[in-house]
C-alpha positions, 0 to 999 in steps of 0.5 A: 355748189352745195356744202357736201360737194365743196367739203368733199372736193376740199378733202379730195374725196369722190362719190362712189359710183354704183354699177347699173344692174343688167337684166337677167333675161336678154333676148336672143342669148338662148331659148326661153324655157317652155311655160308648162303651167301657162302662168296658172299657179293654182292647183286642185290638190297638193304636189301638182304645180311647183313654183320657185324664185331665184333671189340673189342678195349681193353682199361684200363677200359675194352673192348669196 
């Protein structure tokens, strides 16, 4: 048994388990949105193709 585990056991402490993240895209839940640009994000002029990304940052107060 290593030193950290032994000391934690003596003090009655336990490690915090992290929750496993589930993927956001689950097959069969609902139909996927159509891929209108067919994964080609190049454009000949401005304002022809718009692309975005949804990033969630988990904080102690919730998601941002």
